C-alpha positions as a printed NumPy array, in Angstrom:
array([[  0.286,   0.018,   0.082],
       [  1.037,   3.457,  -0.981],
       [ -0.391,   7.033,   0.08 ],
       [  0.627,   9.6  ,  -2.515],
       [  0.679,  13.354,  -1.986],
       [ -0.173,  15.329,  -5.57 ],
       [  1.307,  18.866,  -5.723],
       [  2.12 ,  21.229,  -8.042],
       [  5.868,  22.294,  -8.18 ],
       [  5.856,  25.965, -10.063],
       [  3.045,  28.666,  -9.222],
       [ -0.346,  26.32 ,  -9.688],
       [ -2.127,  26.115, -12.488],
       [  0.523,  23.196, -13.474],
       [ -2.268,  20.77 , -14.888],
       [ -3.283,  18.84 , -11.193],
       [ -6.88 ,  18.176, -12.425],
       [ -6.024,  15.234, -15.067],
       [ -2.99 ,  13.806, -13.343],
       [ -5.303,  13.551,  -9.924],
       [ -8.62 ,  12.843, -11.904],
       [ -5.668,   9.365, -13.09 ],
       [ -4.597,   8.502,  -9.739],
       [ -8.199,   9.077,  -7.907],
       [ -8.994,   6.45 ,  -9.84 ],
       [ -6.999,   3.826,  -8.333],
       [ -7.686,   5.445,  -4.818],
       [-10.022,   4.647,  -2.357],
       [ -9.753,   8.017,  -0.37 ],
       [ -8.919,  11.34 ,  -1.468],
       [ -8.19 ,  13.405,   0.817],
       [ -7.704,  18.05 ,   0.204],
       [ -6.345,  19.551,   2.374],
       [ -5.095,  23.281,   2.499],
       [ -6.474,  26.199,   0.659],
       [-10.074,  26.71 ,  -0.248],
       [-12.5  ,  27.829,  -3.213],
       [ -9.634,  29.943,  -5.067],
       [ -8.48 ,  27.12 ,  -6.494],
       [-10.013,  24.822,  -9.597],
       [ -9.069,  21.655, -10.86 ],
       [-10.87 ,  20.852, -14.154],
       [-11.529,  16.934, -15.078],
       [-12.94 ,  15.564, -17.95 ],
       [-14.78 ,  12.282, -17.853],
       [-15.94 ,   9.987, -20.503],
       [-16.792,  13.275, -22.442],
       [-18.605,  15.216, -19.129],
       [-16.533,  18.421, -17.775],
       [-16.356,  18.813, -14.159],
       [-15.293,  21.849, -12.46 ],
       [-14.383,  21.751,  -9.053],
       [-13.029,  24.245,  -6.508],
       [-13.636,  22.719,  -2.751],
       [-14.759,  19.185,  -3.723],
       [-11.952,  16.838,  -4.017],
       [-11.233,  15.094,  -7.337],
       [-12.725,  11.446,  -6.519],
       [-16.363,  12.613,  -5.889],
       [-16.341,  12.004,  -9.698],
       [-16.091,   8.838,  -9.257],
       [-17.932,   6.133,  -7.575],
       [-16.677,   3.789,  -4.562],
       [-14.817,   6.326,  -3.375],
       [-14.431,   8.221,  -0.47 ],
       [-13.763,  12.015,  -0.62 ],
       [-12.133,  14.375,   2.235],
       [-11.985,  18.417,   3.158],
       [ -9.506,  18.234,   5.388],
       [ -8.9  ,  20.959,   8.753],
       [ -6.575,  22.734,   7.13 ],
       [ -9.026,  23.624,   4.303],
       [-11.06 ,  27.149,   4.553],
       [-14.431,  26.381,   3.822],
       [-17.301,  28.774,   2.394],
       [-20.333,  27.03 ,   3.473],
       [-22.403,  28.54 ,   0.761],
       [-20.437,  28.471,  -2.147],
       [-19.989,  24.113,  -1.061],
       [-23.457,  23.702,  -0.57 ],
       [-23.59 ,  25.786,  -4.105],
       [-20.796,  23.102,  -6.212],
       [-22.168,  19.937,  -4.144],
       [-25.747,  21.169,  -6.157],
       [-23.667,  21.575,  -9.477],
       [-22.232,  18.109,  -9.801],
       [-25.108,  16.122,  -8.982],
       [-27.046,  17.781, -11.36 ],
       [-24.445,  16.006, -13.426],
       [-25.521,  12.677, -12.355],
       [-23.149,  12.676,  -9.374],
       [-24.367,  10.977,  -5.886],
       [-23.002,  13.249,  -2.81 ],
       [-24.006,  11.567,   0.652],
       [-22.352,  11.351,   4.127],
       [-20.923,   7.918,   2.787],
       [-18.5  ,   9.474,   0.051],
       [-18.199,  13.221,   1.45 ],
       [-16.177,  14.015,   4.613],
       [-15.669,  17.299,   6.25 ],
       [-13.323,  18.163,   8.912],
       [-14.976,  19.209,  12.238],
       [-12.27 ,  21.543,  12.392],
       [-12.078,  22.822,   9.169],
       [-12.65 ,  27.176,   9.386],
       [-15.334,  28.687,   8.137],
       [-15.375,  31.978,   5.235],
       [-18.029,  34.086,   6.158],
       [-19.351,  37.066,   4.206],
       [-17.139,  39.256,   5.642],
       [-13.823,  37.705,   4.608],
       [-14.635,  38.054,   1.163],
       [-15.633,  41.788,   1.484],
       [-12.205,  42.77 ,   3.301],
       [-10.556,  40.784,   1.178],
       [-12.069,  43.233,  -1.919],
       [-11.346,  46.024,   0.441],
       [ -7.779,  45.503,   0.561],
       [ -7.025,  44.743,  -2.949],
       [ -8.982,  46.997,  -4.527],
       [ -7.082,  50.152,  -2.019],
       [ -3.594,  48.143,  -2.62 ],
       [ -3.255,  49.729,  -6.029],
       [  0.122,  49.077,  -7.383],
       [  0.847,  46.694,  -4.207],
       [ -2.122,  44.901,  -4.915],
       [ -1.043,  40.893,  -4.247],
       [ -3.36 ,  39.399,  -6.497],
       [ -5.348,  37.503,  -4.948],
       [ -8.969,  35.361,  -5.763],
       [-10.806,  37.657,  -3.702],
       [-12.838,  34.711,  -2.349],
       [-12.004,  35.771,   1.104],
       [ -9.415,  32.699,   1.968],
       [ -6.905,  35.41 ,   3.123],
       [ -8.503,  37.135,   5.798],
       [-10.451,  33.388,   6.82 ],
       [ -6.884,  31.902,   7.423],
       [ -5.569,  34.864,   9.479],
       [ -8.71 ,  34.33 ,  12.024],
       [ -7.75 ,  30.629,  12.192],
       [ -4.226,  31.653,  13.21 ],
       [ -6.216,  34.692,  15.272],
       [ -7.778,  32.055,  17.287],
       [-11.008,  33.696,  16.21 ],
       [-12.446,  31.969,  13.529],
       [-15.708,  30.134,  13.338],
       [-15.22 ,  26.218,  13.343],
       [-17.496,  23.042,  11.043],
       [-18.43 ,  22.171,  14.876],
       [-19.281,  25.675,  16.132],
       [-22.264,  25.117,  13.794],
       [-23.663,  22.363,  16.001],
       [-24.565,  24.49 ,  18.942],
       [-26.329,  27.624,  19.125],
       [-24.952,  29.278,  22.238],
       [-21.452,  28.496,  21.318],
       [-22.243,  30.525,  17.855],
       [-23.048,  33.06 ,  19.446],
       [-19.868,  33.21 ,  21.432],
       [-17.721,  32.923,  18.526],
       [-19.869,  35.034,  16.057],
       [-19.544,  37.654,  18.995],
       [-15.344,  37.11 ,  19.287],
       [-14.942,  37.526,  15.367],
       [-17.419,  40.476,  14.671],
       [-15.357,  42.088,  17.511],
       [-12.522,  42.202,  15.387],
       [-14.196,  42.717,  12.259],
       [-17.022,  45.463,  13.031],
       [-14.186,  47.879,  14.346],
       [-12.046,  47.631,  11.169],
       [-14.99 ,  47.584,   9.297],
       [-16.222,  50.895,  11.212],
       [-12.745,  52.309,  10.889],
       [-12.986,  51.973,   6.907],
       [-17.131,  53.769,   7.046],
       [-18.308,  50.395,   5.952],
       [-21.781,  48.405,   7.372],
       [-21.534,  46.756,  10.842],
       [-22.586,  43.278,  10.684],
       [-25.196,  42.087,  13.043],
       [-24.48 ,  39.35 ,  15.212],
       [-28.061,  37.99 ,  14.963],
       [-28.851,  38.252,  11.193],
       [-25.737,  36.486,  10.454],
       [-26.092,  33.814,  12.839],
       [-29.574,  33.312,  11.713],
       [-28.044,  32.323,   8.227],
       [-25.319,  30.285,   9.536],
       [-27.979,  27.695,  11.248],
       [-30.224,  27.636,   8.604],
       [-27.619,  25.85 ,   6.33 ],
       [-25.976,  24.063,   9.475],
       [-27.977,  20.81 ,   9.016],
       [-26.685,  20.555,   5.852],
       [-22.776,  21.015,   6.529],
       [-22.792,  19.522,   9.776],
       [-24.25 ,  16.058,   7.886],
       [-20.917,  15.483,   6.398],
       [-18.902,  16.477,   9.649],
       [-17.13 ,  13.961,  11.217],
       [-13.372,  13.905,  12.922],
       [-11.36 ,  13.765,  10.392],
       [ -8.052,  12.545,  12.048],
       [ -9.959,   9.4  ,  13.092],
       [-11.3  ,   8.362,   9.775],
       [ -7.893,   8.707,   8.412],
       [ -6.29 ,   5.971,  11.21 ],
       [ -9.384,   3.87 ,  10.599],
       [ -8.32 ,   3.946,   6.368],
       [ -5.336,   3.304,   7.211],
       [ -5.639,   0.161,   9.521],
       [ -7.681,  -0.873,   6.506],
       [ -4.668,  -0.81 ,   3.401],
       [ -6.937,   1.698,   1.965],
       [ -5.112,   3.652,  -0.962],
       [ -4.871,   7.433,   0.167],
       [ -4.656,  10.722,  -2.35 ],
       [ -3.891,  13.819,  -0.729],
       [ -4.637,  16.426,  -3.155],
       [ -2.818,  19.99 ,  -2.845],
       [ -4.466,  23.263,  -4.539],
       [ -1.735,  25.831,  -5.78 ],
       [  1.41 ,  25.21 ,  -5.763],
       [  4.709,  25.358,  -3.707],
       [  5.959,  28.678,  -5.55 ],
       [  2.676,  29.954,  -3.702],
       [  3.638,  28.591,   0.096],
       [  2.861,  31.13 ,   2.77 ],
       [  6.374,  30.259,   4.032],
       [  8.494,  29.277,   0.993],
       [  7.108,  30.787,  -2.102],
       [  7.508,  34.374,  -3.712],
       [  6.481,  36.431,  -0.281],
       [  3.968,  38.456,   0.248],
       [  2.929,  37.357,  -3.529],
       [  1.884,  33.943,  -2.219],
       [ -1.538,  32.309,  -0.815],
       [ -2.641,  32.06 ,   2.917],
       [ -1.355,  28.782,   3.76 ],
       [  0.975,  26.374,   3.274],
       [  1.112,  24.551,  -0.186],
       [  4.247,  22.05 ,   0.502],
       [  3.957,  18.099,   0.872],
       [  4.776,  18.422,   4.292],
       [  1.168,  19.865,   4.944],
       [ -1.079,  16.858,   3.439],
       [  0.075,  15.608,   7.055],
       [ -0.812,  18.89 ,   9.152],
       [ -4.052,  19.439,   7.02 ],
       [ -5.719,  16.314,   7.351],
       [ -4.532,  14.84 ,  11.267],
       [ -2.35 ,  12.559,  10.138],
       [  1.107,  11.794,  10.289],
       [  4.381,  12.254,   8.282],
       [  4.449,   8.565,   8.167],
       [  1.435,   8.693,   6.158],
       [  2.84 ,   9.388,   2.976],
       [  5.145,   7.431,   1.148],
       [  5.345,   9.226,  -2.377],
       [  5.258,  12.751,  -3.11 ],
       [  4.412,  13.723,  -6.825],
       [  5.203,  16.914,  -8.556],
       [  2.842,  18.245, -11.168],
       [  5.021,  19.905, -13.283],
       [  4.667,  22.135, -16.849],
       [  7.045,  22.335, -19.409],
       [  6.625,  25.858, -19.103],
       [  6.225,  28.171, -16.36 ],
       [  3.085,  30.572, -15.768],
       [  1.563,  32.304, -13.124],
       [ -1.52 ,  34.338, -12.4  ],
       [ -1.911,  37.757, -10.564],
       [  0.933,  39.66 ,  -9.054],
       [  4.548,  39.167,  -8.297],
       [  8.398,  37.921,  -9.339],
       [  8.68 ,  35.684, -12.352],
       [ 11.906,  35.631, -13.893],
       [ 11.184,  33.595, -17.392],
       [  8.298,  35.07 , -18.204],
       [  7.733,  36.533, -22.333],
       [  5.98 ,  39.337, -22.838],
       [  6.251,  38.681, -26.319],
       [  4.706,  36.619, -29.59 ],
       [  5.756,  33.845, -27.982],
       [  4.986,  34.404, -24.532],
       [  1.168,  34.624, -26.27 ],
       [  1.721,  31.173, -28.171],
       [  2.092,  29.432, -24.767],
       [ -0.628,  31.101, -23.813],
       [ -3.373,  30.44 , -27.032],
       [ -1.619,  26.32 , -27.503],
       [ -1.938,  26.151, -24.015],
       [ -5.324,  27.364, -22.931],
       [ -4.281,  29.167, -19.991],
       [ -7.235,  31.192, -18.414],
       [ -7.844,  30.375, -14.642],
       [-10.472,  27.261, -13.643],
       [-12.008,  29.688, -10.834],
       [-11.027,  32.883, -12.261],
       [-10.931,  33.273, -16.084],
       [ -7.579,  35.103, -15.421],
       [ -5.234,  35.19 , -18.182],
       [ -1.883,  33.547, -16.833],
       [  0.928,  34.922, -17.46 ],
       [  3.676,  32.639, -19.351],
       [  7.355,  31.853, -19.432],
       [ 10.374,  29.74 , -20.423],
       [ 10.938,  26.361, -18.058],
       [ 12.532,  27.781, -14.826],
       [ 14.515,  25.235, -13.785],
       [ 16.154,  26.96 , -10.959],
       [ 12.056,  27.541,  -9.093],
       [ 11.265,  23.63 ,  -9.922],
       [ 14.833,  22.692,  -8.342],
       [ 14.412,  24.75 ,  -5.747],
       [ 10.814,  23.46 ,  -5.066],
       [ 11.571,  19.775,  -5.26 ],
       [ 14.187,  19.982,  -2.344],
       [ 11.799,  22.025,  -0.167],
       [  8.935,  19.285,  -0.66 ],
       [ 10.947,  16.687,  -1.094],
       [  9.569,  15.463,  -4.313],
       [ 10.188,  11.607,  -5.083],
       [  8.518,  11.959,  -9.081],
       [  7.725,  14.758, -11.635],
       [  4.789,  14.524, -14.034],
       [  5.52 ,  16.694, -17.095],
       [  2.665,  18.573, -18.505],
       [  1.562,  19.976, -21.658],
       [  4.646,  19.254, -23.674],
       [  2.314,  19.412, -26.614],
       [  2.343,  23.361, -26.335],
       [  5.929,  23.14 , -27.484],
       [  5.851,  21.667, -30.337],
       [  5.849,  24.385, -32.865],
       [  8.879,  26.607, -31.384],
       [ 11.957,  27.01 , -33.136],
       [ 14.071,  26.812, -29.996],
       [ 13.125,  26.348, -26.178],
       [ 15.001,  28.066, -23.599],
       [ 15.235,  26.065, -19.719],
       [ 16.231,  28.96 , -17.128],
       [ 19.476,  27.334, -15.771],
       [ 20.676,  29.84 , -13.161],
       [ 20.231,  34.039, -12.18 ],
       [ 21.843,  36.723, -12.305],
       [ 21.878,  39.422,  -9.427],
       [ 23.938,  42.347,  -9.189],
       [ 26.415,  40.888, -11.899],
       [ 26.69 ,  37.628,  -9.839],
       [ 25.439,  34.135, -10.579],
       [ 22.867,  32.94 ,  -8.087],
       [ 21.366,  29.288,  -8.263],
       [ 18.626,  29.9  ,  -6.465],
       [ 16.055,  32.125,  -5.597],
       [ 16.548,  34.613,  -2.531],
       [ 14.16 ,  35.02 ,  -0.447],
       [ 13.658,  39.083,  -0.181],
       [ 11.22 ,  39.92 ,  -2.904],
       [ 13.289,  43.289,  -4.526],
       [ 15.984,  40.472,  -5.21 ],
       [ 13.9  ,  38.124,  -6.947],
       [ 11.978,  40.871,  -8.754],
       [ 15.818,  41.826,  -9.749],
       [ 17.154,  38.528, -11.101],
       [ 18.087,  37.996, -14.652],
       [ 17.461,  34.207, -16.057],
       [ 20.386,  32.728, -18.085],
       [ 19.114,  30.005, -20.3  ],
       [ 20.067,  26.834, -21.95 ],
       [ 18.785,  26.171, -25.076],
       [ 17.378,  23.267, -26.357],
       [ 16.256,  22.594, -30.667],
       [ 12.536,  22.551, -31.207],
       [ 11.448,  19.713, -33.03 ],
       [  8.966,  21.583, -34.851],
       [  6.29 ,  18.459, -34.841],
       [  3.49 ,  17.284, -33.173],
       [  3.728,  15.031, -29.834],
       [  0.036,  15.296, -28.903],
       [ -2.273,  12.345, -27.86 ],
       [  1.421,  10.621, -27.423],
       [  1.423,   7.454, -25.392],
       [  4.631,   5.928, -25.526],
       [  8.039,   7.254, -25.14 ],
       [  9.537,   5.739, -28.153],
       [  7.118,   7.469, -30.311],
       [  8.598,  10.885, -28.973],
       [ 11.13 ,  13.188, -31.363],
       [ 14.722,  12.779, -30.329],
       [ 14.525,  16.27 , -29.973],
       [ 11.833,  16.545, -27.401],
       [ 13.479,  13.314, -25.866],
       [ 16.355,  15.568, -25.205],
       [ 14.559,  18.196, -23.797],
       [ 12.759,  16.078, -21.169],
       [ 16.23 ,  14.48 , -20.287],
       [ 17.528,  17.96 , -19.929],
       [ 14.649,  19.06 , -17.347],
       [ 15.242,  15.906, -15.338],
       [ 18.912,  15.819, -15.388],
       [ 18.474,  19.633, -13.879],
       [ 15.432,  19.417, -10.885],
       [ 17.496,  15.819,  -9.853],
       [ 13.899,  14.441,  -9.67 ],
       [ 12.938,  11.491, -11.966],
       [ 10.289,  12.171, -14.226],
       [  7.258,   9.683, -13.511],
       [  4.684,  10.671, -16.286],
       [  4.396,  12.979, -19.538],
       [  1.427,  14.595, -20.223],
       [  0.544,  14.772, -24.596],
       [ -2.688,  16.213, -24.374],
       [ -5.549,  17.169, -21.692],
       [ -7.636,  13.742, -22.505],
       [ -6.357,  11.288, -19.525],
       [ -5.145,   8.533, -22.102],
       [ -2.622,  10.485, -23.773],
       [ -0.388,  10.093, -21.086],
       [  3.055,   8.17 , -21.158],
       [  3.415,   6.478, -18.362],
       [  6.659,   5.708, -16.7  ],
       [  5.894,   5.237, -13.166],
       [  3.188,   4.904, -11.395],
       [  2.816,   6.515,  -7.579],
       [  0.988,   3.511,  -5.988],
       [  2.732,   0.673,  -7.288]])
């Protein structure tokens, strides 16, 4: 038995949906362990398209158990809406196949509003959040004033918890000239949906321990990418949670020894949504071509993604930070038309060579990429399923990536279709 963590090794949008869908078919349990409804996965199964935000990818498959862990922040209204949308597509969702941690923290309406207020006021200093209240909800969690799923089960307890959190938020809102939230109105709205949320609520740590004893295969599904980690990413242009593989244990309530294999999903080039440093960004025709061929628009926000060359320095750094065992290289076919392909192998900063991304934001904006150039293969790789079918120049690029980043490439994706994958190593085997 192996338990596998799937994470993005760049800034997210690496194509995790397809890989997670393929792995969830083999898993018994699929666990979301961080983030909120700010990160989407698109799954295509039997020509049906499912766009998931909070629900784990296993939910669209029969006989799978999907878990939303304690490390996730949950907008209860958004979750119930997503459940109804998925049900309309013929998917059954009940307390037997969906479990929500009783310790998960809730995103409330004022979280979303303060998120929007801050972004609008930031001007050129915008972080580039999805404006869904994720950051403010995590702030309340750390500030020990958050409302958790379990609080919905007691009206008196909910009353006390709301009084505490609104004491904080209403003071800020008053200072900003915004309307004050009334505790009783919000309590009424929460109690109205409480039964619909609580029917899925269980102690997730206990359930995972139970599944481990039964030798179930568990897939831990990350959102965003390692470079958006609040500790290890391009701070402050990051998300508000830890996105590294270690969070799979913390965000679900199991020990690190529960993790047997860490798979890093890695795009054959680099993209980023929102603000922040991006050393290899291309603001030219090649960048536009990558965006067009790769259909680089966000699942949740539809925002256009910034595109650039593969940054080997950043991926190598992510591999070391997160303990990645193998890489699933995605969107190789997007590079098919290029005359040459570049990979960043180090930076220059103030005239000096540097082989990692420095922690200071100012330095991250100022590093200059130094590239190794590979000749393009100028032929279609779309749909290839055997590594021997690939052009020699494509193999040379793949081998160059593997050698530089220091992790084995376990699979190569050659189209959005699940079956168009060259499998080299199965993480579950």
